[in-house]
SERO-4910 file (N, C-alpha, C, O; in steps of 0.05 Angstrom, whole numbers):
BEGIN
 pado doro    nc1    nc2    nc3   cac1   cac2   cac3    cc1    cc2    cc3    oc1    oc2    oc3
  Unk    A   -406   -840   -689   -402   -809   -713   -403   -780   -686   -409   -779   -662
  Unk    A   -395   -761   -703   -388   -735   -687   -410   -720   -694   -411   -714   -718
  Unk    A   -427   -711   -679   -454   -694   -683   -447   -666   -678   -427   -657   -667
  Unk    A   -470   -652   -690   -467   -621   -686   -436   -605   -688   -429   -587   -673
  Unk    A   -424   -616   -705   -400   -605   -721   -406   -581   -732   -429   -579   -739
  Unk    A   -393   -565   -736   -391   -538   -756   -385   -539   -780   -362   -531   -779
  Unk    A   -391   -543   -802   -381   -548   -824   -377   -518   -840   -395   -502   -833
  Unk    A   -359   -506   -861   -356   -488   -874   -354   -499   -899   -332   -510   -901
  Unk    A   -376   -500   -929   -376   -508   -948   -361   -484   -957   -363   -465   -941
  Unk    A   -342   -478   -984   -335   -462  -1002   -340   -471  -1033   -331   -493  -1036
  Unk    A   -351   -460  -1053   -352   -467  -1072   -366   -444  -1088   -386   -433  -1079
  Unk    A   -358   -438  -1109   -358   -410  -1134   -388   -422  -1143   -403   -407  -1155
  Unk    A   -398   -453  -1138   -424   -459  -1148   -450   -472  -1139   -457   -495  -1136
  Unk    A   -461   -448  -1135   -486   -458  -1110   -499   -481  -1114   -515   -488  -1096
  Unk    A   -496   -502  -1140   -516   -518  -1139   -492   -538  -1125   -502   -556  -1111
  Unk    A   -463   -538  -1126   -449   -553  -1115   -457   -552  -1085   -462   -574  -1075
  Unk    A   -459   -530  -1069   -460   -527  -1036   -488   -537  -1028   -494   -546  -1005
  Unk    A   -509   -534  -1057   -537   -545  -1041   -538   -581  -1044   -551   -596  -1029
  Unk    A   -522   -591  -1065   -515   -615  -1063   -502   -630  -1036   -512   -650  -1025
  Unk    A   -481   -619  -1030   -458   -632  -1010   -479   -626   -979   -481   -644   -963
  Unk    A   -495   -597   -974   -513   -594   -956   -530   -619   -953   -533   -631   -931
  Unk    A   -544   -628   -979   -565   -647   -979   -563   -665   -975   -581   -676   -961
  Unk    A   -537   -681   -986   -525   -703   -967   -509   -705   -942   -493   -724   -938
  Unk    A   -514   -683   -922   -499   -681   -904   -521   -675   -882   -523   -682   -859
  Unk    A   -539   -655   -901   -565   -657   -864   -567   -671   -852   -563   -664   -829
  Unk    A   -573   -695   -856   -584   -711   -844   -570   -722   -819   -578   -738   -802
  Unk    A   -541   -709   -822   -517   -726   -790   -523   -695   -775   -510   -691   -754
  Unk    A   -538   -678   -782   -541   -657   -757   -517   -644   -757   -512   -629   -737
  Unk    A   -501   -646   -775   -484   -614   -771   -498   -586   -780   -517   -578   -794
  Unk    A   -477   -578   -763   -492   -545   -780   -474   -526   -803   -450   -525   -805
  Unk    A   -486   -518   -812   -470   -507   -839   -463   -471   -848   -477   -457   -862
  Unk    A   -448   -468   -842   -443   -444   -866   -426   -444   -895   -403   -454   -898
  Unk    A   -441   -432   -916   -424   -429   -942   -410   -402   -947   -413   -382   -934
  Unk    A   -391   -403   -970   -378   -375   -972   -376   -384  -1012   -369   -407  -1018
  Unk    A   -382   -370  -1026   -382   -363  -1050   -357   -365  -1068   -355   -375  -1090
  Unk    A   -333   -350  -1047   -312   -348  -1054   -288   -346  -1037   -294   -339  -1014
  Unk    A   -261   -350  -1043   -246   -350  -1013   -244   -330  -1000   -243   -332   -975
  Unk    A   -244   -302  -1013   -246   -278   -992   -274   -278   -974   -275   -271   -950
  Unk    A   -294   -284   -986   -317   -292   -972   -310   -305   -944   -314   -291   -923
  Unk    A   -299   -332   -941   -288   -348   -927   -277   -340   -909   -286   -341   -886
  Unk    A   -253   -331   -917   -243   -311   -893   -243   -292   -886   -226   -282   -872
  Unk    A   -269   -278   -895   -274   -259   -869   -301   -277   -849   -307   -272   -825
  Unk    A   -309   -290   -859   -330   -312   -837   -318   -319   -822   -330   -320   -801
  Unk    A   -286   -329   -821   -270   -338   -805   -257   -313   -788   -261   -306   -765
  Unk    A   -242   -304   -805   -224   -277   -793   -230   -249   -773   -220   -240   -753
  Unk    A   -261   -240   -797   -265   -225   -784   -301   -223   -770   -305   -206   -752
  Unk    A   -320   -237   -776   -337   -245   -769   -334   -267   -742   -349   -265   -723
  Unk    A   -314   -286   -742   -302   -290   -712   -323   -323   -713   -330   -339   -695
  Unk    A   -326   -323   -737   -341   -364   -735   -314   -381   -729   -290   -374   -732
  Unk    A   -322   -401   -722   -306   -419   -718   -318   -449   -728   -342   -450   -724
  Unk    A   -309   -469   -737   -306   -488   -762   -290   -520   -748   -266   -525   -747
  Unk    A   -311   -538   -740   -297   -564   -754   -288   -571   -769   -272   -589   -764
  Unk    A   -291   -565   -797   -278   -578   -821   -286   -555   -841   -301   -536   -837
  Unk    A   -275   -560   -859   -270   -535   -882   -272   -562   -909   -254   -577   -916
  Unk    A   -307   -561   -924   -303   -570   -958   -286   -543   -973   -292   -521   -965
  Unk    A   -271   -546   -989   -262   -516  -1000   -253   -534  -1033   -239   -552  -1043
  Unk    A   -274   -514  -1039   -267   -519  -1074   -237   -509  -1085   -226   -489  -1077
  Unk    A   -230   -522  -1100   -199   -502  -1119   -203   -492  -1127   -197   -470  -1119
  Unk    A   -214   -495  -1146   -214   -472  -1181   -243   -453  -1166   -264   -462  -1158
  Unk    A   -231   -417  -1165   -252   -402  -1149   -245   -383  -1168   -232   -395  -1186
  Unk    A   -249   -358  -1173   -251   -330  -1187   -240   -315  -1156   -253   -318  -1135
  Unk    A   -219   -302  -1157   -201   -288  -1142   -184   -306  -1125   -165   -317  -1137
  Unk    A   -188   -313  -1097   -166   -321  -1081   -183   -346  -1089   -207   -350  -1084
  Unk    A   -152   -371  -1111   -166   -403  -1109   -165   -414  -1074   -159   -403  -1052
  Unk    A   -174   -446  -1082   -171   -459  -1051   -140   -462  -1039   -135   -462  -1015
  Unk    A   -127   -463  -1053    -98   -463  -1055    -89   -444  -1032    -79   -451  -1010
  Unk    A    -96   -416  -1042    -88   -392  -1035   -103   -394  -1004    -91   -387   -984
  Unk    A   -132   -406  -1004   -135   -393   -978   -134   -422   -961   -145   -422   -939
  Unk    A   -123   -443   -969   -110   -465   -951    -92   -450   -938    -89   -448   -914
  Unk    A    -77   -439   -959    -43   -425   -944    -54   -406   -922    -49   -411   -898
  Unk    A    -67   -384   -927    -81   -361   -906    -86   -386   -885    -75   -378   -865
  Unk    A    -94   -408   -880   -113   -420   -862    -87   -435   -843    -86   -431   -819
  Unk    A    -76   -444   -852    -48   -454   -844    -31   -440   -832    -23   -447   -809
  Unk    A    -21   -417   -843     -5   -391   -831    -24   -383   -798    -11   -384   -777
  Unk    A    -39   -380   -798    -50   -373   -780    -55   -398   -752    -68   -419   -752
  Unk    A    -42   -388   -734    -40   -404   -704    -67   -415   -692    -70   -431   -674
  Unk    A    -88   -400   -706   -116   -402   -695   -130   -422   -714   -152   -432   -709
  Unk    A   -116   -427   -734   -143   -436   -753   -130   -466   -764   -142   -482   -778
  Unk    A    -97   -469   -755    -81   -483   -779    -94   -511   -772    -94   -529   -789
  Unk    A   -108   -517   -742   -107   -542   -743   -143   -554   -761   -149   -577   -766
  Unk    A   -153   -539   -766   -176   -541   -772   -175   -564   -801   -158   -559   -818
  Unk    A   -195   -589   -802   -183   -603   -825   -199   -586   -847   -222   -575   -847
  Unk    A   -175   -589   -870   -183   -580   -894   -190   -609   -917   -174   -627   -919
  Unk    A   -215   -609   -933   -215   -631   -950   -231   -608   -981   -249   -594   -988
  Unk    A   -205   -620   -987   -211   -600  -1023   -233   -614  -1035   -237   -638  -1030
  Unk    A   -253   -596  -1055   -270   -602  -1067   -258   -592  -1099   -256   -568  -1105
  Unk    A   -250   -622  -1121   -242   -617  -1143   -253   -630  -1169   -262   -653  -1171
  Unk    A   -253   -611  -1188   -261   -637  -1215   -231   -646  -1214   -227   -670  -1217
  Unk    A   -215   -633  -1211   -186   -636  -1227   -172   -668  -1207   -165   -665  -1183
  Unk    A   -169   -686  -1216   -161   -712  -1213   -127   -714  -1216   -119   -736  -1208
  Unk    A   -108   -697  -1227    -88   -691  -1240    -74   -698  -1212    -83   -690  -1190
  Unk    A    -44   -717  -1217    -27   -723  -1197    -14   -694  -1184     -7   -686  -1162
  Unk    A    -14   -686  -1203      3   -649  -1193    -13   -627  -1172     -2   -614  -1155
  Unk    A    -41   -628  -1178    -65   -614  -1160    -66   -625  -1134    -66   -611  -1114
  Unk    A    -66   -664  -1137    -67   -673  -1117    -45   -667  -1088    -45   -654  -1068
  Unk    A    -36   -677  -1096      1   -667  -1088     -3   -643  -1073      0   -641  -1049
  Unk    A     -9   -626  -1086     -4   -590  -1080    -28   -588  -1065    -30   -571  -1048
  Unk    A    -43   -600  -1069    -72   -595  -1041    -61   -607  -1016    -66   -593   -996
  Unk    A    -44   -633  -1009    -33   -645   -991    -16   -639   -975    -18   -641   -951
  Unk    A      9   -626   -995     25   -605   -985     20   -574   -966     30   -562   -947
  Unk    A     -4   -571   -990     -8   -543   -965    -25   -551   -936    -30   -535   -919
  Unk    A    -32   -576   -935    -39   -584   -913    -63   -595   -908    -72   -600   -886
  Unk    A    -71   -598   -925   -101   -603   -933    -95   -637   -928    -77   -650   -938
  Unk    A   -127   -654   -901   -125   -684   -899   -132   -692   -921   -121   -714   -921
  Unk    A   -141   -691   -941   -163   -706   -961   -172   -692   -988   -163   -669   -992
  Unk    A   -187   -702  -1005   -201   -684  -1025   -226   -712  -1036   -230   -736  -1032
  Unk    A   -237   -694  -1049   -261   -709  -1059   -266   -695  -1097   -274   -673  -1106
  Unk    A   -258   -718  -1107   -278   -703  -1135   -308   -698  -1134   -324   -705  -1117
  Unk    A   -312   -684  -1158   -334   -680  -1159   -343   -687  -1186   -327   -681  -1203
  Unk    A   -364   -697  -1193   -393   -686  -1179   -387   -718  -1158   -373   -738  -1161
  Unk    A   -414   -702  -1126   -405   -721  -1109   -412   -749  -1117   -423   -755  -1138
  Unk    A   -406   -763  -1100   -421   -787  -1087   -428   -785  -1052   -413   -774  -1036
  Unk    A   -444   -794  -1047   -463   -788  -1028   -448   -806  -1009   -444   -798   -986
  Unk    A   -438   -827  -1016   -425   -847   -986   -404   -843   -987   -391   -851   -968
  Unk    A   -389   -831  -1009   -358   -821  -1005   -359   -799   -999   -336   -794   -992
  Unk    A   -373   -780   -997   -377   -753   -973   -385   -758   -952   -367   -752   -936
  Unk    A   -406   -769   -939   -411   -779   -921   -393   -795   -900   -391   -795   -875
  Unk    A   -378   -810   -924   -352   -824   -901   -324   -803   -896   -313   -801   -874
  Unk    A   -318   -791   -917   -293   -776   -916   -298   -756   -892   -282   -752   -873
  Unk    A   -323   -743   -895   -329   -723   -876   -327   -733   -845   -316   -721   -827
  Unk    A   -341   -759   -843   -348   -767   -814   -329   -774   -804   -330   -776   -780
  Unk    A   -298   -785   -819   -278   -791   -820   -259   -771   -801   -248   -777   -779
  Unk    A   -259   -750   -813   -236   -730   -810   -251   -715   -789   -236   -699   -778
  Unk    A   -271   -716   -783   -286   -700   -764   -279   -712   -742   -266   -700   -725
  Unk    A   -286   -742   -740   -278   -754   -712   -250   -759   -712   -246   -774   -693
  Unk    A   -233   -754   -722   -200   -751   -718   -192   -721   -706   -175   -715   -690
  Unk    A   -210   -706   -720   -208   -673   -714   -213   -667   -687   -202   -650   -673
  Unk    A   -240   -691   -680   -252   -680   -644   -237   -701   -625   -235   -695   -601
  Unk    A   -227   -724   -634   -206   -741   -621   -184   -723   -619   -176   -716   -597
  Unk    A   -177   -717   -635   -149   -700   -633   -142   -674   -608   -125   -671   -591
  Unk    A   -167   -659   -615   -174   -640   -591   -176   -647   -561   -170   -633   -542
  Unk    A   -189   -677   -561   -196   -679   -531   -169   -692   -524   -157   -687   -504
  Unk    A   -160   -712   -543   -129   -708   -526   -115   -685   -522   -107   -682   -499
  Unk    A   -109   -670   -535    -97   -646   -528   -104   -640   -500    -90   -641   -480
  Unk    A   -138   -632   -503   -151   -623   -474   -142   -634   -456   -136   -622   -436
  Unk    A   -139   -666   -459   -122   -685   -431    -98   -678   -431    -91   -678   -407
  Unk    A    -78   -671   -446    -47   -670   -441    -45   -640   -434    -24   -629   -426
  Unk    A    -69   -629   -436    -63   -600   -424    -74   -604   -385    -65   -590   -367
  Unk    A    -90   -619   -383   -106   -626   -362    -88   -634   -345    -84   -622   -324
  Unk    A    -73   -659   -353    -51   -672   -345    -30   -660   -345    -18   -667   -325
  Unk    A    -19   -643   -358      6   -626   -351     -1   -603   -324      8   -600   -302
  Unk    A    -19   -593   -338    -40   -579   -302    -33   -590   -275    -19   -583   -255
  Unk    A    -50   -615   -283    -41   -631   -265     -8   -636   -247      1   -635   -224
  Unk    A      0   -644   -274     25   -654   -258     38   -622   -247     47   -623   -225
  Unk    A     39   -604   -257     47   -577   -247     44   -576   -221     60   -566   -204
  Unk    A     15   -588   -215      3   -576   -180     12   -597   -168     12   -595   -143
  Unk    A     20   -620   -178     27   -644   -160     55   -635   -153     60   -639   -129
  Unk    A     79   -623   -169    103   -623   -172    104   -593   -146    123   -589   -131
  Unk    A     88   -582   -146     93   -552   -135     82   -558   -108     89   -546    -88
  Unk    A     57   -583   -108     57   -601    -77     77   -606    -63     83   -598    -41
  Unk    A     91   -628    -83    113   -635    -69    132   -621    -54    141   -622    -31
  Unk    A    136   -602    -82    169   -586    -75    153   -557    -51    167   -539    -41
  Unk    A    124   -560    -47    115   -538    -20    123   -560      7    137   -553     26
  Unk    A    112   -584      4    120   -606     32    151   -602     35    163   -595     55
  Unk    A    160   -610      8    188   -616     15    205   -580     34    220   -577     53
  Unk    A    197   -569     21    203   -536     35    197   -539     65    211   -534     85
  Unk    A    175   -546     61    160   -546     94    177   -559    116    181   -552    140
  Unk    A    186   -585     99    203   -607    109    233   -592    119    240   -592    142
  Unk    A    245   -581     99    264   -568    109    261   -551    136    273   -556    157
  Unk    A    245   -532    131    234   -517    149    239   -524    179    254   -516    197
  Unk    A    220   -544    178    219   -559    210    245   -571    217    255   -571    240
  Unk    A    256   -582    196    282   -592    208    309   -568    211    329   -574    224
  Unk    A    306   -552    202    328   -525    210    316   -523    241    329   -531    260
  Unk    A    291   -513    241    283   -512    280    296   -531    290    314   -526    305
  Unk    A    289   -556    283    294   -582    298    332   -587    321    339   -592    344
  Unk    A    348   -578    283    371   -576    286    377   -553    305    393   -556    323
  Unk    A    366   -533    301    377   -506    314    367   -509    346    380   -498    364
  Unk    A    346   -522    351    339   -525    376    363   -544    393    374   -540    414
  Unk    A    366   -563    376    385   -585    381    411   -572    397    423   -576    418
  Unk    A    413   -553    373    441   -539    377    434   -517    414    447   -507    432
  Unk    A    414   -519    409    414   -494    435    420   -508    454    437   -503    471
  Unk    A    402   -533    452    411   -554    475    432   -557    496    432   -560    520
  Unk    A    456   -554    472    483   -564    486    487   -532    491    512   -529    493
  Unk    A    476   -513    494    484   -488    519    463   -474    527    441   -482    519
  Unk    A    464   -454    542    451   -440    561    432   -423    549    419   -408    564
  Unk    A    427   -422    520    412   -413    501    384   -426    500    385   -450    506
  Unk    A    369   -419    497    336   -434    484    329   -431    465    341   -415    451
  Unk    A    308   -444    457    289   -437    427    284   -417    427    287   -407    404
  Unk    A    272   -397    448    274   -379    444    281   -354    436    265   -335    434
  Unk    A    307   -354    432    329   -350    422    327   -350    404    323   -327    395
  Unk    A    327   -371    386    324   -369    354    302   -366    337    302   -362    313
  Unk    A    281   -367    356    256   -352    339    254   -327    338    249   -317    316
  Unk    A    259   -310    364    268   -280    364    291   -272    345    288   -255    327
  Unk    A    312   -283    350    321   -282    327    317   -284    295    330   -271    279
  Unk    A    296   -303    288    284   -299    264    265   -283    264    261   -270    244
  Unk    A    247   -281    284    227   -255    284    240   -228    272    230   -214    254
  Unk    A    268   -223    287    280   -198    283    295   -194    252    299   -174    238
  Unk    A    302   -221    248    312   -218    224    302   -216    208    317   -208    190
  Unk    A    276   -220    199    254   -225    179    238   -190    182    226   -176    165
  Unk    A    242   -185    209    224   -153    211    240   -136    198    226   -118    189
  Unk    A    266   -132    192    295   -119    188    290   -122    155    282   -103    141
  Unk    A    294   -141    147    293   -151    119    259   -141    109    260   -134     86
  Unk    A    239   -140    117    213   -125    111    215    -97    103    204    -86     84
  Unk    A    230    -86    121    239    -54    115    259    -50    102    267    -27    101
  Unk    A    273    -67     90    311    -67     79    289    -59     45    272    -75     35
  Unk    A    297    -31     32    283    -25     10    295    -48     -7    276    -55    -22
  Unk    A    320    -66    -13    331    -77    -34    324   -107    -31    330   -124    -47
  Unk    A    308   -111     -4    297   -140    -11    273   -147     -7    259   -132      7
  Unk    A    262   -170    -19    227   -177    -25    216   -197     -5    231   -210     10
  Unk    A    190   -201     -6    182   -229      9    194   -255     11    192   -269     31
  Unk    A    206   -261     -9    228   -286    -14    243   -280     10    239   -290     32
  Unk    A    263   -259      2    293   -258     25    279   -248     61    291   -247     82
  Unk    A    250   -241     55    237   -240     91    235   -266     96    240   -274    119
  Unk    A    228   -282     78    214   -323     83    238   -331     86    244   -341    108
  Unk    A    261   -327     64    288   -338     80    303   -333    105    315   -347    121
  Unk    A    299   -306    104    325   -302    129    301   -308    149    310   -308    172
  Unk    A    276   -312    149    260   -322    173    267   -363    184    270   -376    205
  Unk    A    268   -368    161    273   -399    166    299   -405    161    303   -429    169
  Unk    A    323   -394    151    347   -403    149    369   -385    183    388   -391    198
  Unk    A    357   -370    180    370   -353    216    373   -366    237    393   -362    251
  Unk    A    352   -386    245    364   -407    264    384   -417    261    399   -421    280
  Unk    A    390   -424    239    420   -442    231    443   -423    240    465   -434    241
  Unk    A    440   -398    247    465   -378    248    488   -401    263    511   -406    256
  Unk    A    473   -411    281    500   -420    308    497   -449    311    501   -462    331
  Unk    A    488   -458    286    499   -486    286    519   -495    285    519   -518    292
  Unk    A    540   -487    279    563   -494    280    576   -501    306    595   -516    308
  Unk    A    562   -486    329    569   -492    352    569   -523    361    583   -534    378
  Unk    A    548   -535    346    555   -571    365    582   -580    352    589   -602    361
  Unk    A    598   -571    334    620   -582    334    648   -571    361    670   -582    365
  Unk    A    639   -549    373    661   -539    396    649   -561    420    627   -572    424
  Unk    A    675   -563    432    672   -578    460    653   -561    479    650   -536    480
  Unk    A    642   -578    493    621   -569    508    645   -552    527    645   -528    523
  Unk    A    657   -557    539    670   -543    564    681   -513    559    683   -495    575
  Unk    A    687   -515    531    689   -473    526    663   -470    514    660   -445    515
  Unk    A    642   -480    502    614   -473    503    613   -459    532    609   -435    538
  Unk    A    616   -481    549    592   -476    583    615   -459    591    601   -440    600
  Unk    A    639   -451    595    661   -431    603    649   -410    620    632   -400    606
  Unk    A    650   -400    639    640   -373    653    654   -350    644    650   -327    640
  Unk    A    679   -370    643    696   -342    641    705   -331    613    699   -335    590
  Unk    A    726   -313    628    731   -306    596    753   -324    574    770   -340    584
  Unk    A    752   -321    551    759   -346    534    802   -338    535    816   -317    534
  Unk    A    808   -368    537    833   -350    528    830   -348    499    810   -353    485
  Unk    A    866   -336    489    864   -326    467    867   -360    448    868   -359    424
  Unk    A    868   -376    455    856   -405    437    836   -415    440    825   -423    419
  Unk    A    823   -419    460    808   -426    466    788   -410    447    772   -425    436
  Unk    A    784   -378    442    762   -360    433    774   -372    399    756   -376    383
  Unk    A    801   -377    389    806   -376    360    792   -397    358    777   -398    338
  Unk    A    795   -428    382    767   -452    372    735   -444    374    717   -455    362
  Unk    A    732   -429    387    712   -418    382    701   -407    352    681   -416    341
  Unk    A    716   -389    343    713   -374    319    703   -393    300    683   -391    286
  Unk    A    718   -411    301    714   -445    281    690   -444    280    684   -447    256
  Unk    A    662   -441    297    642   -451    296    623   -444    267    605   -457    257
  Unk    A    636   -418    256    628   -405    233    637   -421    207    619   -425    190
  Unk    A    662   -431    204    677   -436    189    668   -473    186    663   -485    165
  Unk    A    668   -481    210    646   -502    205    627   -512    198    622   -535    190
  Unk    A    613   -488    204    581   -492    196    577   -493    166    563   -508    153
  Unk    A    597   -469    155    592   -469    125    608   -495    112    604   -503     89
  Unk    A    620   -503    124    634   -529    113    606   -551    113    596   -564     95
  Unk    A    601   -549    131    577   -562    127    551   -565    113    539   -585    104
  Unk    A    542   -533    114    519   -532    101    524   -521     66    505   -525     51
  Unk    A    547   -508     55    555   -497     36    556   -511      7    558   -501    -16
  Unk    A    553   -534     14    545   -557    -10    522   -567    -18    520   -587    -32
  Unk    A    500   -551     -7    469   -554    -17    470   -540    -41    485   -522    -49
  Unk    A    448   -552    -51    444   -527    -73    405   -521    -68    392   -507    -84
  Unk    A    395   -532    -46    366   -513    -26    375   -491    -20    393   -485     -3
  Unk    A    359   -474    -35    355   -449    -26    361   -436     10    371   -416     21
  Unk    A    351   -457     17    341   -451     49    373   -451     69    384   -437     87
  Unk    A    378   -482     50    407   -491     68    429   -467     56    446   -456     70
  Unk    A    426   -464     35    451   -441     20    449   -414     31    467   -398     32
  Unk    A    423   -411     40    417   -378     56    434   -389     86    455   -378     92
  Unk    A    427   -404     98    436   -422    119    465   -415    131    471   -403    151
  Unk    A    485   -429    108    507   -428    102    514   -399     99    527   -392    119
  Unk    A    511   -386     88    513   -360     87    514   -339    110    532   -323    115
  Unk    A    481   -347    126    489   -334    152    504   -346    174    515   -331    190
  Unk    A    506   -372    176    520   -379    190    552   -370    194    564   -363    214
  Unk    A    563   -374    167    582   -355    162    597   -332    166    621   -329    170
  Unk    A    575   -314    165    581   -289    161    570   -268    190    579   -246    195
  Unk    A    550   -282    205    537   -261    225    564   -256    237    569   -232    235
  Unk    A    579   -266    245    606   -249    267    615   -226    250    623   -207    264
  Unk    A    615   -223    231    628   -200    212    620   -177    219    596   -175    222
  Unk    A    638   -151    224    634   -129    228    644   -111    207    666   -112    197
  Unk    A    612    -83    196    618    -73    186    648    -55    179    654    -48    156
  Unk    A    662    -49    201    683    -40    203    705    -67    193    728    -60    195
  Unk    A    701    -92    185    726   -100    186    735   -120    208    745   -141    199
  Unk    A    734   -118    227    740   -124    255    727   -153    256    739   -164    275
  Unk    A    711   -170    246    696   -189    245    712   -219    247    737   -220    244
  Unk    A    703   -232    250    715   -259    243    694   -276    229    672   -276    241
  Unk    A    693   -292    203    724   -306    202    736   -297    183    753   -313    175
  Unk    A    737   -278    171    746   -278    150    745   -239    141    741   -229    119
  Unk    A    750   -225    168    748   -194    163    735   -186    139    749   -173    124
  Unk    A    707   -191    129    698   -176    106    692   -151    125    688   -150    149
  Unk    A    693   -132    107    682   -101    105    657    -87    101    654    -95     78
  Unk    A    640    -74    104    617    -65     90    596    -85     73    585   -105     78
  Unk    A    598    -72     56    572    -86     33    591   -113     27    579   -132     17
  Unk    A    628   -118     35    624   -146     24    611   -166     43    610   -189     37
  Unk    A    604   -158     60    590   -178     79    557   -184     66    541   -168     55
  Unk    A    555   -207     71    529   -211     48    500   -199     64    498   -202     89
  Unk    A    479   -186     49    458   -178     71    453   -191     89    457   -182    112
  Unk    A    442   -217     84    439   -241    106    443   -238    130    425   -241    147
  Unk    A    474   -231    137    502   -241    150    498   -220    166    497   -225    190
  Unk    A    494   -190    157    491   -156    160    464   -164    183    467   -159    207
  Unk    A    441   -175    173    415   -175    186    421   -190    210    419   -180    232
  Unk    A    432   -221    204    429   -241    232    447   -226    253    441   -225    277
  Unk    A    471   -214    241    489   -202    263    472   -181    283    476   -188    306
  Unk    A    461   -166    282    455   -142    286    425   -160    309    420   -159    333
  Unk    A    412   -175    287    388   -195    309    399   -210    332    388   -211    354
  Unk    A    421   -222    327    440   -242    338    441   -227    372    428   -235    392
  Unk    A    458   -204    371    467   -185    384    452   -166    391    465   -154    408
  Unk    A    428   -155    387    410   -151    399    395   -171    416    388   -163    438
  Unk    A    390   -191    411    378   -212    420    390   -225    452    377   -229    473
  Unk    A    421   -229    445    439   -227    465    444   -218    478    453   -230    498
  Unk    A    439   -186    475    445   -169    498    421   -161    520    425   -148    540
  Unk    A    389   -174    510    370   -165    526    364   -187    534    340   -189    538
  Unk    A    380   -214    540    367   -236    553    391   -249    571    414   -241    566
  Unk    A    388   -263    587    404   -280    611    425   -300    595    418   -320    583
  Unk    A    454   -290    596    467   -320    588    489   -323    611    499   -305    625
  Unk    A    495   -358    611    511   -354    634    534   -344    644    542   -347    667
  Unk    A    549   -329    620    565   -317    634    556   -282    632    573   -265    632
  Unk    A    529   -277    632    520   -247    635    493   -248    642    479   -266    633
  Unk    A    485   -230    657    462   -224    663    445   -200    636    459   -187    620
  Unk    A    410   -201    637    405   -188    619    405   -160    615    393   -147    632
  Unk    A    417   -147    595    420   -117    600    385   -105    596    365   -120    594
  Unk    A    384    -76    595    363    -53    605    366    -56    572    385    -59    556
  Unk    A    333    -54    569    324    -55    534    342    -30    531    361    -32    516
  Unk    A    337     -9    544    345     18    534    374     19    531    380     29    509
  Unk    A    393     12    543    424      3    543    432    -17    515    455    -17    506
  Unk    A    411    -34    505    424    -58    486    417    -30    469    435    -15    463
  Unk    A    398    -27    465    389     -9    441    416     19    432    426     26    411
  Unk    A    420     30    463    441     52    463    465     38    440    476     48    420
  Unk    A    469      7    456    492     -6    440    492    -10    414    514    -11    402
  Unk    A    468    -12    400    469    -23    375    468      6    360    475      9    337
  Unk    A    456     33    379    454     57    365    488     64    359    501     66    338
  Unk    A    493     65    381    532     65    387    552     51    363    574     56    353
  Unk    A    537     35    361    558     18    338    549     17    314    550     -3    300
  Unk    A    535     50    305    530     42    280    547     51    262    558     72    266
  Unk    A    554     37    239    585     47    218    607     31    238    630     31    228
  Unk    A    605     18    264    632     12    264    622    -27    268    637    -38    252
  Unk    A    608    -44    280    593    -64    282    579    -70    261    587    -90    249
  Unk    A    559    -58    252    534    -56    242    535    -44    217    555    -30    209
  Unk    A    510    -49    201    505    -39    175    492     -9    183    481     -4    205
  Unk    A    494      4    168    482     35    187    459     32    172    441     38    188
  Unk    A    448     27    150    424     26    134    411     10    152    388     17    158
  Unk    A    424    -19    166    404    -28    177    405    -19    212    387    -29    226
  Unk    A    417     -8    220    409      5    246    383     32    256    368     36    275
  Unk    A    393     49    224    368     62    223    345     56    214    326     71    218
  Unk    A    340     30    197    313     13    203    303      2    235    280      1    244
  Unk    A    330     -7    249    322    -16    270    313      9    286    297      3    303
  Unk    A    318     33    287    311     58    307    288     74    298    276     89    314
  Unk    A    280     70    267    258     66    258    233     56    270    213     68    278
  Unk    A    236     43    269    214     23    285    217      4    309    207    -17    316
  Unk    A    234     19    317    245      6    352    225     -8    361    230    -31    368
  Unk    A    195      3    362    176     -4    386    174    -36    376    172    -54    393
  Unk    A    173    -40    342    165    -62    333    190    -86    342    184   -110    338
  Unk    A    219    -78    355    237    -99    349    242   -102    382    253   -123    389
  Unk    A    234    -81    403    229    -84    424    204   -106    429    205   -123    447
  Unk    A    188   -104    415    161   -122    423    164   -146    417    148   -162    426
  Unk    A    183   -155    403    201   -184    400    214   -189    420    208   -209    433
  Unk    A    238   -171    429    250   -180    444    240   -189    475    248   -209    486
  Unk    A    215   -166    488    202   -178    507    181   -194    508    171   -200    529
  Unk    A    172   -204    481    147   -220    479    156   -245    493    146   -253    514
  Unk    A    170   -253    484    186   -285    498    200   -297    514    202   -321    513
***
């Protein structure tokens, strides 16, 4: 049996309230009472008292029991409180109306002690059981949501790890190193951090997806990748396909990281003036991710040794970027690069 439950008794006859309280008092319930419907509603909505069950008389002056019940059932904060009608009316229409209003039971006057005790106890048990189930359901939903987020986070972490592994595998086929992809990732993230139209999610995506910018080189023959001399026209045409091949490989994924990597791999050789490849995109038609990685990749390539060239001096590489504002590079990104130059140089020389 549920103990210490709070019961509101509403009846315009004080003796009826006393009788009900005397019958129920040995069960350790807590009581409040009201002698009319208006007072009952004031206790609940103005005073803020909460109840586990309401014993509600039907025939009262002012608001009758049906009207009080209707107002309680219309309010989300009180609609679940079980209401037992107290009535001397036992005609079918009154009983039917009471149940249609949302009452859970009715008890006829004068009260029979065993009936009142049993019905009150039954509906309190049902009410508290329903509350307990609802609480458990909310807890289960919260746990399920937490577990789902944990699994998604683990999956995303695994994707990030696999991207770096694949990128380093690609770098192993050329004279570049894993340090190159790390620097490009940090430079790309830094450009995104200072870009006024990008947010923290973009910064994170660029950091973890930019290492895949040259993953398409795995599809290019090693003799071309390692060729120290200048490419022939045919060889360069073949080399340029690494952008298209990478996009074909990555673009079917629905994962945001892989989708970002597909865009970057496809567009990081496009140029602001439209003379880049593979599609000759121009200006803002190039995705901002592609524009960012284009600058990051070129600056890092210039400042580090490759099999076909020596490393440039930092000041020469910086001058190249600034000189190619609005031709090769997005002018807004070049301005960000220049404004925070010390931070970009730190990345370039730190590894």
